[in-house]
C-alpha positions, 0 to 999 in steps of 0.5 A: 799063693793065694790058693795056699793061703786060703787053704791054711787061713782057717786053721786054728792058731794060724799065723800069717804074714806078708812081709817076704811072700807068704809065711804061715805059722801053724805052731808045730810047723811053718813054711814060707812060699815066695817067688824067686827074685832071679828065676821064673819059679816059687821058693818053698821052705818048710820047717817042723818040729819032726821029720814025719810032719815035715814030709807030710806038710811039704807033700800036701803043700806041693800038691796045692802048688801043683793042682 
């Protein structure tokens, strides 16, 4: 999670919150990454203003998480 936060922390107009895991708001898209309360895994939620942005950012996040 720290690697993901560091990757996005220098983006322009980024808003980062730690209330429920890691939430990063980048304007036209945002994500929340947090450990599951019931399983040994991370949960990722991503929302974007359009499908293309969603798919691109999801793939970038998954690459960072798996890398």
